[in-house]
Backbone as a chain_set.jsonl record, in Angstrom:
{"seq": "MKTLIIYTSIHHGNTEKIARAMAEVLGAKLMRTHEAGINCISEYDLIGFGSGIYFGKYHRNILNLMDKLPLQKNKKVFIFSTSGMRNGIFQLP", "coords": {"N": [[-15.968, 3.589, 0.227], [-13.335, 3.828, -1.645], [-10.722, 1.585, -2.443], [-6.715, 1.121, -2.414], [-5.039, -1.042, -2.79], [-1.459, -2.027, -2.259], [1.7, -3.465, -3.082], [4.432, -5.924, -2.522], [6.012, -8.73, -3.413], [8.291, -12.143, -3.423], [9.135, -14.404, -2.359], [7.555, -16.224, -1.277], [5.242, -15.991, -1.803], [4.079, -15.448, 0.56], [2.917, -12.227, 1.153], [0.936, -11.602, -0.323], [-0.756, -13.406, -0.476], [-1.677, -12.895, 1.802], [-2.544, -10.242, 0.902], [-4.065, -10.329, -0.934], [-6.528, -11.534, 0.154], [-7.35, -9.435, 2.52], [-8.142, -7.776, 0.623], [-10.04, -8.624, -1.351], [-12.493, -9.036, 1.354], [-12.225, -6.185, 1.964], [-13.182, -5.42, -0.503], [-11.199, -4.842, -2.622], [-8.652, -2.517, -4.917], [-5.817, -4.827, -6.249], [-2.695, -3.927, -6.421], [0.061, -4.529, -7.814], [3.994, -3.598, -6.413], [5.549, -2.619, -9.149], [3.735, -2.069, -10.98], [1.992, 0.506, -9.702], [2.328, 3.925, -9.419], [2.833, 7.29, -9.235], [0.777, 8.893, -9.476], [-1.005, 7.232, -9.669], [-3.421, 7.073, -7.276], [-4.44, 8.695, -6.441], [-7.796, 8.635, -6.829], [-8.238, 7.054, -4.803], [-9.442, 6.373, -1.216], [-8.32, 4.769, 0.661], [-5.383, 3.692, 1.241], [-3.634, 0.603, 0.92], [-0.123, -0.644, 1.77], [1.58, -3.639, 1.317], [4.321, -5.816, 2.375], [6.944, -7.996, 2.899], [9.164, -9.499, 4.844], [12.728, -7.956, 5.491], [16.39, -8.652, 5.714], [15.307, -8.149, 8.225], [13.833, -5.698, 7.403], [10.972, -4.089, 5.22], [10.471, -4.892, 1.728], [12.979, -3.135, -0.189], [11.492, -1.856, -3.219], [9.173, -1.474, -1.833], [9.371, 0.661, -0.519], [10.544, 2.656, -1.787], [9.077, 3.947, -3.262], [6.553, 4.918, -1.377], [8.352, 6.524, -0.419], [8.492, 8.729, -2.355], [5.782, 8.981, -2.655], [2.939, 11.852, -2.4], [2.748, 13.726, 0.208], [-0.861, 14.033, 1.423], [-3.161, 15.283, 1.997], [-6.706, 14.006, 3.9], [-5.915, 11.214, 3.069], [-6.537, 8.477, 4.077], [-4.435, 5.498, 5.397], [-2.519, 2.68, 5.278], [-0.863, -0.162, 6.668], [0.156, -2.507, 6.267], [2.838, -6.649, 6.64], [4.521, -9.511, 6.569], [6.145, -12.525, 7.096], [9.178, -14.67, 7.07], [9.441, -17.72, 8.981], [12.03, -19.504, 10.306], [12.458, -22.551, 9.284], [10.083, -23.233, 10.307], [9.837, -22.455, 13.893], [10.054, -19.907, 15.51], [12.9, -17.437, 16.484], [14.444, -15.71, 18.034], [17.108, -13.637, 18.432]], "CA": [[-14.473, 4.027, 0.171], [-12.579, 3.598, -2.756], [-9.731, 1.016, -1.417], [-6.091, 0.886, -2.939], [-3.881, -2.44, -2.608], [0.022, -2.06, -3.653], [2.672, -4.701, -2.309], [5.939, -6.621, -3.112], [5.802, -10.338, -2.397], [8.623, -11.948, -3.4], [9.958, -15.296, -2.413], [6.64, -17.906, -1.727], [3.64, -15.548, -2.23], [2.844, -15.408, 1.337], [2.446, -11.858, 1.533], [0.646, -11.82, -1.291], [-1.926, -14.16, -0.127], [-2.512, -12.038, 2.961], [-2.89, -8.945, 0.362], [-5.608, -10.334, -1.791], [-7.572, -11.739, 1.185], [-7.515, -7.983, 2.444], [-9.02, -7.091, -0.878], [-11.647, -9.598, -0.939], [-12.557, -8.376, 2.079], [-12.287, -5.041, 1.611], [-13.92, -4.901, -1.964], [-10.536, -3.446, -3.158], [-7.707, -2.84, -6.045], [-4.971, -5.496, -5.748], [-1.879, -3.436, -7.726], [2.48, -5.327, -7.043], [3.782, -2.349, -6.639], [6.143, -2.263, -10.156], [3.116, -1.054, -11.638], [2.08, 1.692, -8.881], [3.03, 5.172, -9.552], [2.535, 8.35, -7.799], [-0.453, 9.143, -10.295], [-2.519, 5.974, -8.567], [-3.591, 6.852, -5.867], [-5.34, 10.177, -6.069], [-8.677, 8.396, -6.274], [-8.499, 6.102, -3.536], [-9.594, 7.026, -0.278], [-7.568, 4.189, 1.815], [-4.461, 3.217, 0.802], [-1.859, -0.004, 1.987], [1.222, -1.038, 1.016], [2.279, -4.703, 2.034], [5.951, -6.345, 2.094], [7.824, -8.812, 3.309], [10.463, -8.542, 6.491], [14.154, -8.841, 4.461], [16.533, -8.777, 6.909], [14.481, -6.748, 9.41], [13.245, -4.251, 6.975], [10.542, -3.984, 4.3], [11.294, -4.898, 0.755], [12.609, -1.684, -0.864], [10.462, -1.063, -4.453], [7.261, -0.81, -1.114], [10.016, 1.722, 0.087], [11.163, 3.362, -2.688], [7.241, 4.202, -3.762], [6.138, 5.636, -0.868], [9.177, 7.956, -0.179], [7.881, 8.947, -3.62], [4.371, 9.867, -2.734], [2.653, 12.812, -2.003], [1.439, 13.775, 0.898], [-2.186, 14.279, 0.653], [-4.867, 15.589, 3.047], [-7.736, 13.635, 3.677], [-5.726, 9.734, 2.555], [-5.871, 7.372, 4.589], [-3.393, 4.094, 5.377], [-2.46, 1.443, 6.438], [0.631, -0.663, 6.836], [1.187, -4.523, 7.238], [4.188, -7.022, 6.899], [4.579, -10.925, 6.049], [7.802, -12.559, 7.213], [8.711, -16.393, 7.159], [10.273, -18.833, 9.785], [12.828, -20.55, 10.032], [11.823, -24.288, 9.987], [8.244, -23.217, 11.228], [10.484, -22.199, 14.897], [10.065, -18.318, 15.957], [14.373, -17.763, 16.583], [15.336, -15.122, 18.973], [18.35, -13.35, 18.251]], "C": [[-13.887, 2.844, -0.435], [-10.996, 2.88, -2.088], [-8.148, 0.31, -2.267], [-4.982, 0.026, -2.147], [-2.291, -2.335, -2.674], [0.512, -2.769, -2.15], [3.761, -5.684, -2.7], [5.194, -7.608, -2.158], [6.94, -10.915, -3.511], [9.148, -13.018, -3.44], [8.543, -16.036, -1.94], [5.395, -17.202, -1.179], [3.333, -15.346, -1.226], [2.293, -13.201, 1.19], [1.336, -11.294, 0.338], [-1.298, -12.825, -1.21], [-2.907, -13.585, 0.701], [-3.048, -10.312, 1.762], [-4.559, -9.515, -0.49], [-6.936, -10.974, -0.545], [-8.076, -10.539, 1.757], [-8.433, -8.197, 1.92], [-10.153, -7.275, -0.524], [-12.115, -9.248, 0.506], [-13.042, -7.034, 2.406], [-12.952, -4.144, 0.442], [-12.707, -3.691, -2.419], [-9.357, -3.214, -4.341], [-7.095, -3.98, -5.824], [-3.935, -4.446, -6.649], [-0.292, -4.057, -6.775], [2.996, -3.598, -7.488], [5.131, -1.42, -7.929], [4.844, -0.863, -11.059], [2.161, 0.11, -11.092], [2.662, 2.914, -9.651], [2.205, 6.212, -8.613], [1.067, 8.446, -8.226], [-1.494, 8.229, -9.697], [-3.772, 6.289, -8.176], [-4.652, 7.988, -5.078], [-7.414, 9.535, -5.42], [-8.916, 7.172, -5.669], [-8.446, 6.69, -2.391], [-8.541, 6.266, 0.808], [-6.338, 3.017, 1.186], [-3.103, 2.796, 1.52], [-1.478, -0.324, 0.987], [1.842, -2.38, 2.112], [3.204, -4.842, 1.503], [5.916, -7.891, 2.794], [8.85, -8.159, 3.933], [11.83, -8.827, 5.599], [14.766, -7.776, 5.625], [16.753, -7.331, 7.826], [14.078, -5.438, 8.71], [12.181, -4.336, 6.045], [11.073, -3.786, 2.978], [11.766, -2.945, 0.348], [11.975, -0.889, -2.185], [9.43, -0.446, -2.731], [8.402, 1.067, -0.304], [10.294, 2.698, -0.624], [9.665, 4.527, -2.724], [6.809, 4.997, -2.672], [6.749, 6.934, -0.388], [8.895, 8.667, -1.804], [6.571, 10.118, -3.71], [4.375, 10.984, -2.665], [2.121, 13.168, -1.19], [0.347, 14.316, 0.489], [-3.061, 14.746, 1.652], [-5.804, 14.179, 3.094], [-7.556, 11.621, 3.298], [-5.909, 8.803, 4.218], [-5.519, 6.06, 4.39], [-2.804, 3.578, 5.798], [-1.182, 0.222, 5.995], [0.282, -2.645, 6.949], [2.363, -5.106, 6.722], [3.471, -8.58, 6.144], [6.204, -11.245, 6.865], [7.609, -14.515, 7.991], [9.214, -16.712, 8.433], [11.25, -19.189, 9.819], [12.798, -21.811, 10.23], [10.453, -23.861, 11.19], [8.828, -22.771, 13.134], [10.827, -20.363, 14.804], [11.852, -18.151, 16.881], [14.393, -15.978, 17.256], [16.329, -14.47, 18.536], [19.644, -13.558, 19.126]], "O": [[-13.836, 1.647, -0.156], [-10.254, 3.55, -1.37], [-8.238, -0.828, -2.725], [-4.288, 0.351, -1.183], [-2.012, -2.903, -3.73], [0.145, -2.752, -0.975], [3.335, -6.291, -3.683], [4.479, -7.621, -1.156], [6.806, -10.374, -4.609], [9.833, -13.153, -4.454], [8.516, -16.912, -2.805], [4.661, -17.671, -0.31], [2.173, -14.935, -1.236], [1.074, -13.04, 1.141], [1.084, -10.107, 0.543], [-2.41, -12.752, -1.733], [-4.137, -13.573, 0.664], [-3.9, -9.504, 2.13], [-5.711, -9.081, -0.491], [-8.134, -10.704, -0.635], [-9.287, -10.392, 1.598], [-9.466, -8.689, 2.374], [-10.989, -6.683, 0.159], [-10.896, -9.304, 0.664], [-14.085, -6.799, 3.015], [-13.184, -2.94, 0.338], [-12.825, -2.474, -2.557], [-9.198, -4.353, -4.779], [-7.768, -4.587, -4.992], [-4.448, -4.111, -7.717], [0.134, -3.984, -5.623], [2.632, -2.793, -8.346], [5.54, -0.262, -7.836], [4.909, 0.301, -11.452], [1.518, 0.712, -11.952], [3.505, 2.709, -10.525], [1.369, 6.08, -7.72], [0.184, 8.119, -7.433], [-2.626, 8.541, -9.33], [-4.872, 5.916, -8.585], [-5.243, 8.134, -4.008], [-8.042, 9.769, -4.387], [-9.757, 6.359, -6.055], [-7.566, 7.536, -2.235], [-7.982, 6.928, 1.682], [-6.486, 1.852, 0.814], [-2.197, 3.379, 2.115], [-1.913, -0.39, -0.163], [2.348, -2.257, 3.228], [3.415, -4.35, 0.394], [4.971, -8.627, 3.076], [9.33, -7.029, 3.839], [11.944, -9.919, 5.043], [14.289, -6.79, 6.188], [17.48, -6.36, 8.038], [13.999, -4.343, 9.267], [12.579, -5.425, 5.632], [11.895, -2.897, 2.754], [11.114, -1.919, 0.547], [11.922, 0.337, -2.275], [9.096, 0.726, -2.556], [8.011, 2.126, 0.186], [10.307, 3.79, -0.056], [9.503, 5.642, -2.229], [6.616, 6.134, -3.101], [6.192, 7.985, -0.07], [9.901, 9.352, -1.985], [6.345, 11.199, -4.255], [5.451, 11.569, -2.788], [0.897, 13.159, -1.316], [0.29, 14.987, -0.541], [-3.859, 13.851, 1.929], [-5.544, 13.304, 2.268], [-8.509, 10.843, 3.249], [-5.175, 8.783, 5.206], [-6.024, 5.391, 3.489], [-2.358, 3.892, 6.902], [-0.843, 0.004, 4.832], [0.289, -3.568, 7.764], [3.145, -4.275, 6.26], [2.438, -8.746, 5.495], [7.1, -10.438, 7.115], [6.841, -15.176, 8.69], [9.457, -15.7, 9.089], [11.538, -19.217, 8.622], [13.101, -22.261, 11.335], [10.13, -24.131, 12.347], [7.801, -22.833, 13.81], [11.69, -19.8, 14.13], [11.956, -18.792, 17.927], [14.318, -15.118, 16.378], [16.63, -15.273, 17.653], [20.739, -13.183, 18.708]]}, "num_chains": 1, "name": "protein.A"}
């Protein structure tokens, strides 16, 4: 199964670290969001999207890309996210 992981990693590089680890296990090609285009996904069977969480949402770059991609049958897709914690402690609102 030919796999592509597209990710946005902005602040500390945590999403990129996770994307690289997943790509190694899956034998996937890695691509940053700004490198990915609508036509690049056609040759892949499994496509992953990764982003940090910014103010409770995925980064706008990954959301914009996913909105532009055409729906295709027989494509398997997954999304993953990373999130930092203030001072290493999870804080509830």
